[in-house]
Each structure stands twice: as structure tokens, then as C-alpha cells.
PyMOL commands that place a pseudoatom at each C-alpha (Angstrom):
pseudoatom trace, name=CA, resn=MET, resi=1, chain=A, elem=C, hetatm=0, pos=[0.000, 0.000, 0.000]
pseudoatom trace, name=CA, resn=ASP, resi=2, chain=A, elem=C, hetatm=0, pos=[1.439, 3.362, -0.917]
pseudoatom trace, name=CA, resn=LYS, resi=3, chain=A, elem=C, hetatm=0, pos=[1.610, 6.343, 1.403]
pseudoatom trace, name=CA, resn=THR, resi=4, chain=A, elem=C, hetatm=0, pos=[-1.226, 8.220, -0.325]
pseudoatom trace, name=CA, resn=SER, resi=5, chain=A, elem=C, hetatm=0, pos=[-3.815, 5.468, 0.090]
pseudoatom trace, name=CA, resn=GLN, resi=6, chain=A, elem=C, hetatm=0, pos=[-6.822, 6.062, 2.276]
pseudoatom trace, name=CA, resn=PRO, resi=7, chain=A, elem=C, hetatm=0, pos=[-9.503, 3.576, 3.342]
pseudoatom trace, name=CA, resn=LEU, resi=8, chain=A, elem=C, hetatm=0, pos=[-12.619, 3.539, 1.182]
pseudoatom trace, name=CA, resn=THR, resi=9, chain=A, elem=C, hetatm=0, pos=[-14.582, 5.163, 4.012]
pseudoatom trace, name=CA, resn=TYR, resi=10, chain=A, elem=C, hetatm=0, pos=[-12.352, 8.242, 3.619]
pseudoatom trace, name=CA, resn=TYR, resi=11, chain=A, elem=C, hetatm=0, pos=[-13.901, 8.815, 0.190]
pseudoatom trace, name=CA, resn=ILE, resi=12, chain=A, elem=C, hetatm=0, pos=[-17.415, 7.437, 0.738]
pseudoatom trace, name=CA, resn=ASN, resi=13, chain=A, elem=C, hetatm=0, pos=[-19.461, 7.499, 3.930]
pseudoatom trace, name=CA, resn=LEU, resi=14, chain=A, elem=C, hetatm=0, pos=[-20.739, 3.991, 4.655]
pseudoatom trace, name=CA, resn=ASP, resi=15, chain=A, elem=C, hetatm=0, pos=[-23.722, 3.772, 7.001]
pseudoatom trace, name=CA, resn=PRO, resi=16, chain=A, elem=C, hetatm=0, pos=[-23.177, 0.660, 9.175]
pseudoatom trace, name=CA, resn=GLU, resi=17, chain=A, elem=C, hetatm=0, pos=[-26.935, 0.058, 9.385]
pseudoatom trace, name=CA, resn=GLU, resi=18, chain=A, elem=C, hetatm=0, pos=[-27.238, -0.165, 5.593]
pseudoatom trace, name=CA, resn=ALA, resi=19, chain=A, elem=C, hetatm=0, pos=[-23.860, -1.780, 4.986]
pseudoatom trace, name=CA, resn=GLU, resi=20, chain=A, elem=C, hetatm=0, pos=[-24.786, -5.482, 4.874]
pseudoatom trace, name=CA, resn=GLY, resi=21, chain=A, elem=C, hetatm=0, pos=[-24.997, -6.718, 1.298]
pseudoatom trace, name=CA, resn=PHE, resi=22, chain=A, elem=C, hetatm=0, pos=[-24.035, -3.285, -0.057]
pseudoatom trace, name=CA, resn=VAL, resi=23, chain=A, elem=C, hetatm=0, pos=[-21.555, -3.370, -2.942]
pseudoatom trace, name=CA, resn=LEU, resi=24, chain=A, elem=C, hetatm=0, pos=[-19.073, -1.031, -1.209]
pseudoatom trace, name=CA, resn=THR, resi=25, chain=A, elem=C, hetatm=0, pos=[-19.104, -3.192, 1.909]
pseudoatom trace, name=CA, resn=GLU, resi=26, chain=A, elem=C, hetatm=0, pos=[-18.514, -6.270, -0.223]
pseudoatom trace, name=CA, resn=LEU, resi=27, chain=A, elem=C, hetatm=0, pos=[-15.654, -4.510, -2.014]
pseudoatom trace, name=CA, resn=GLN, resi=28, chain=A, elem=C, hetatm=0, pos=[-14.015, -3.768, 1.350]
pseudoatom trace, name=CA, resn=GLU, resi=29, chain=A, elem=C, hetatm=0, pos=[-14.554, -7.308, 2.630]
pseudoatom trace, name=CA, resn=THR, resi=30, chain=A, elem=C, hetatm=0, pos=[-13.153, -8.860, -0.544]
pseudoatom trace, name=CA, resn=TYR, resi=31, chain=A, elem=C, hetatm=0, pos=[-10.377, -6.428, -1.443]
pseudoatom trace, name=CA, resn=GLY, resi=32, chain=A, elem=C, hetatm=0, pos=[-9.506, -4.780, 1.875]
pseudoatom trace, name=CA, resn=LEU, resi=33, chain=A, elem=C, hetatm=0, pos=[-10.307, -1.432, 3.494]
pseudoatom trace, name=CA, resn=TYR, resi=34, chain=A, elem=C, hetatm=0, pos=[-7.823, 0.275, 1.171]
pseudoatom trace, name=CA, resn=LEU, resi=35, chain=A, elem=C, hetatm=0, pos=[-8.812, -1.904, -1.824]
pseudoatom trace, name=CA, resn=GLU, resi=36, chain=A, elem=C, hetatm=0, pos=[-5.207, -3.033, -1.623]
pseudoatom trace, name=CA, resn=LYS, resi=37, chain=A, elem=C, hetatm=0, pos=[-6.005, -6.536, -2.892]
pseudoatom trace, name=CA, resn=LEU, resi=38, chain=A, elem=C, hetatm=0, pos=[-7.051, -5.124, -6.275]
pseudoatom trace, name=CA, resn=ASN, resi=39, chain=A, elem=C, hetatm=0, pos=[-4.112, -5.045, -8.642]
pseudoatom trace, name=CA, resn=LYS, resi=40, chain=A, elem=C, hetatm=0, pos=[-3.387, -2.027, -10.822]
pseudoatom trace, name=CA, resn=VAL, resi=41, chain=A, elem=C, hetatm=0, pos=[-5.110, -3.467, -13.910]
pseudoatom trace, name=CA, resn=GLU, resi=42, chain=A, elem=C, hetatm=0, pos=[-8.248, -4.321, -11.913]
pseudoatom trace, name=CA, resn=LYS, resi=43, chain=A, elem=C, hetatm=0, pos=[-8.357, -0.789, -10.491]
pseudoatom trace, name=CA, resn=LEU, resi=44, chain=A, elem=C, hetatm=0, pos=[-7.926, 0.705, -13.962]
pseudoatom trace, name=CA, resn=HIS, resi=45, chain=A, elem=C, hetatm=0, pos=[-10.733, -1.496, -15.318]
pseudoatom trace, name=CA, resn=LEU, resi=46, chain=A, elem=C, hetatm=0, pos=[-13.073, -0.330, -12.565]
pseudoatom trace, name=CA, resn=ILE, resi=47, chain=A, elem=C, hetatm=0, pos=[-12.076, 3.293, -13.166]
pseudoatom trace, name=CA, resn=SER, resi=48, chain=A, elem=C, hetatm=0, pos=[-12.682, 2.861, -16.883]
pseudoatom trace, name=CA, resn=MET, resi=49, chain=A, elem=C, hetatm=0, pos=[-16.081, 1.222, -16.463]
pseudoatom trace, name=CA, resn=ILE, resi=50, chain=A, elem=C, hetatm=0, pos=[-17.317, 3.728, -13.872]
pseudoatom trace, name=CA, resn=ALA, resi=51, chain=A, elem=C, hetatm=0, pos=[-16.022, 6.656, -15.934]
pseudoatom trace, name=CA, resn=SER, resi=52, chain=A, elem=C, hetatm=0, pos=[-17.670, 5.287, -19.099]
pseudoatom trace, name=CA, resn=ASP, resi=53, chain=A, elem=C, hetatm=0, pos=[-20.983, 4.910, -17.334]
pseudoatom trace, name=CA, resn=LEU, resi=54, chain=A, elem=C, hetatm=0, pos=[-20.823, 8.409, -15.834]
pseudoatom trace, name=CA, resn=CYS, resi=55, chain=A, elem=C, hetatm=0, pos=[-19.738, 9.865, -19.169]
pseudoatom trace, name=CA, resn=PHE, resi=56, chain=A, elem=C, hetatm=0, pos=[-22.625, 8.214, -20.993]
pseudoatom trace, name=CA, resn=HIS, resi=57, chain=A, elem=C, hetatm=0, pos=[-25.220, 9.490, -18.532]
pseudoatom trace, name=CA, resn=ASN, resi=58, chain=A, elem=C, hetatm=0, pos=[-23.784, 13.020, -18.488]
pseudoatom trace, name=CA, resn=SER, resi=59, chain=A, elem=C, hetatm=0, pos=[-23.174, 13.299, -22.238]
pseudoatom trace, name=CA, resn=ILE, resi=60, chain=A, elem=C, hetatm=0, pos=[-26.865, 12.659, -22.901]
pseudoatom trace, name=CA, resn=LYS, resi=61, chain=A, elem=C, hetatm=0, pos=[-27.579, 15.910, -21.053]
pseudoatom trace, name=CA, resn=ILE, resi=62, chain=A, elem=C, hetatm=0, pos=[-24.805, 18.158, -22.331]
pseudoatom trace, name=CA, resn=GLY, resi=63, chain=A, elem=C, hetatm=0, pos=[-22.934, 16.413, -25.141]
pseudoatom trace, name=CA, resn=TYR, resi=64, chain=A, elem=C, hetatm=0, pos=[-19.192, 16.862, -25.552]
pseudoatom trace, name=CA, resn=PRO, resi=65, chain=A, elem=C, hetatm=0, pos=[-16.874, 18.545, -28.022]
pseudoatom trace, name=CA, resn=LYS, resi=66, chain=A, elem=C, hetatm=0, pos=[-15.301, 16.472, -30.795]
pseudoatom trace, name=CA, resn=GLU, resi=67, chain=A, elem=C, hetatm=0, pos=[-11.932, 18.022, -29.945]
pseudoatom trace, name=CA, resn=ILE, resi=68, chain=A, elem=C, hetatm=0, pos=[-11.721, 15.651, -26.985]
pseudoatom trace, name=CA, resn=TYR, resi=69, chain=A, elem=C, hetatm=0, pos=[-10.780, 12.838, -29.401]
pseudoatom trace, name=CA, resn=GLU, resi=70, chain=A, elem=C, hetatm=0, pos=[-7.801, 14.862, -30.655]
pseudoatom trace, name=CA, resn=VAL, resi=71, chain=A, elem=C, hetatm=0, pos=[-6.753, 15.568, -27.085]
pseudoatom trace, name=CA, resn=MET, resi=72, chain=A, elem=C, hetatm=0, pos=[-6.938, 11.848, -26.237]
pseudoatom trace, name=CA, resn=SER, resi=73, chain=A, elem=C, hetatm=0, pos=[-4.868, 10.953, -29.275]
pseudoatom trace, name=CA, resn=ARG, resi=74, chain=A, elem=C, hetatm=0, pos=[-2.188, 13.420, -28.201]
pseudoatom trace, name=CA, resn=ILE, resi=75, chain=A, elem=C, hetatm=0, pos=[-2.270, 12.159, -24.601]
pseudoatom trace, name=CA, resn=LYS, resi=76, chain=A, elem=C, hetatm=0, pos=[-1.653, 8.593, -25.801]
pseudoatom trace, name=CA, resn=GLY, resi=77, chain=A, elem=C, hetatm=0, pos=[1.086, 9.706, -28.161]
pseudoatom trace, name=CA, resn=GLU, resi=78, chain=A, elem=C, hetatm=0, pos=[2.918, 12.281, -26.073]
pseudoatom trace, name=CA, resn=LEU, resi=79, chain=A, elem=C, hetatm=0, pos=[2.627, 11.350, -22.392]
pseudoatom trace, name=CA, resn=LEU, resi=80, chain=A, elem=C, hetatm=0, pos=[4.586, 8.725, -20.492]
pseudoatom trace, name=CA, resn=VAL, resi=81, chain=A, elem=C, hetatm=0, pos=[2.593, 6.223, -18.417]
pseudoatom trace, name=CA, resn=GLU, resi=82, chain=A, elem=C, hetatm=0, pos=[3.477, 8.089, -15.211]
pseudoatom trace, name=CA, resn=GLU, resi=83, chain=A, elem=C, hetatm=0, pos=[2.276, 11.350, -16.739]
pseudoatom trace, name=CA, resn=GLN, resi=84, chain=A, elem=C, hetatm=0, pos=[-0.975, 9.707, -17.856]
pseudoatom trace, name=CA, resn=GLU, resi=85, chain=A, elem=C, hetatm=0, pos=[-1.506, 8.413, -14.307]
pseudoatom trace, name=CA, resn=GLY, resi=86, chain=A, elem=C, hetatm=0, pos=[-0.926, 11.905, -12.908]
pseudoatom trace, name=CA, resn=LEU, resi=87, chain=A, elem=C, hetatm=0, pos=[-3.383, 13.355, -15.388]
pseudoatom trace, name=CA, resn=LEU, resi=88, chain=A, elem=C, hetatm=0, pos=[-5.894, 10.659, -14.444]
pseudoatom trace, name=CA, resn=GLU, resi=89, chain=A, elem=C, hetatm=0, pos=[-5.556, 11.600, -10.774]
pseudoatom trace, name=CA, resn=ALA, resi=90, chain=A, elem=C, hetatm=0, pos=[-6.014, 15.304, -11.556]
pseudoatom trace, name=CA, resn=LEU, resi=91, chain=A, elem=C, hetatm=0, pos=[-9.080, 14.581, -13.696]
pseudoatom trace, name=CA, resn=ILE, resi=92, chain=A, elem=C, hetatm=0, pos=[-10.659, 12.366, -11.026]
pseudoatom trace, name=CA, resn=ASP, resi=93, chain=A, elem=C, hetatm=0, pos=[-10.137, 15.081, -8.399]
pseudoatom trace, name=CA, resn=GLY, resi=94, chain=A, elem=C, hetatm=0, pos=[-11.644, 17.594, -10.812]
pseudoatom trace, name=CA, resn=VAL, resi=95, chain=A, elem=C, hetatm=0, pos=[-14.726, 15.468, -11.431]
pseudoatom trace, name=CA, resn=ARG, resi=96, chain=A, elem=C, hetatm=0, pos=[-15.315, 14.873, -7.768]
pseudoatom trace, name=CA, resn=TYR, resi=97, chain=A, elem=C, hetatm=0, pos=[-15.232, 18.511, -6.763]
pseudoatom trace, name=CA, resn=GLN, resi=98, chain=A, elem=C, hetatm=0, pos=[-16.800, 20.137, -9.826]
for i in range(1, 98): cmd.bond("trace and resi %d" % i, "trace and resi %d" % (i + 1))
show_as sticks, trace
zoom trace
């Protein structure tokens, strides 16, 4: 576990009375309080699937500019993996607090 990890309850408030059978509780029980038993690829898959679902639901309302495809192409072509991960972290923080 790296030094920046926080338990899932740091990010999401889990009500103990409603916790039994709840997907977040099951995630913690299966993969640990810090989701430390998920490997990097599993975490990226979950991020991708959640982001795709959120994007779909939000794009129905507001759409999105076509330029985003050009930006993605440049990101893939110009950024190192570590830089892409940093950008991912910045984008996730931006989504959460926007």
C-alpha cells in the first residue's frame, strides 16, 4: 500500500446500518479497506467502467466537443505512463469537486 492510500470510508461514507450486502461493503470485505487486494489493472478497469458509465449518462444531457478525441490521441502519443496516471488523478479530483 502506498503512502497516499486512504480507506474507502475516507472517500465514501458507509452507514453501518445499511452496509450489509451493499456493494461497497462487499468490495471492502473482498479487497480490503484500502482496496489493496485489487491489482493495478483491476483498479484501472473499474475506473474505466465507472467513468464510461458516468460519461454516458452526463453526455446525454450536455454532449461533448469532438476536440476531446484529438486531445486523447495526443495524450496517448505524447505522455509517459506516469504522466498519464498523474493526469488521471487530476481529472478524477476535478470530477469529484466540480
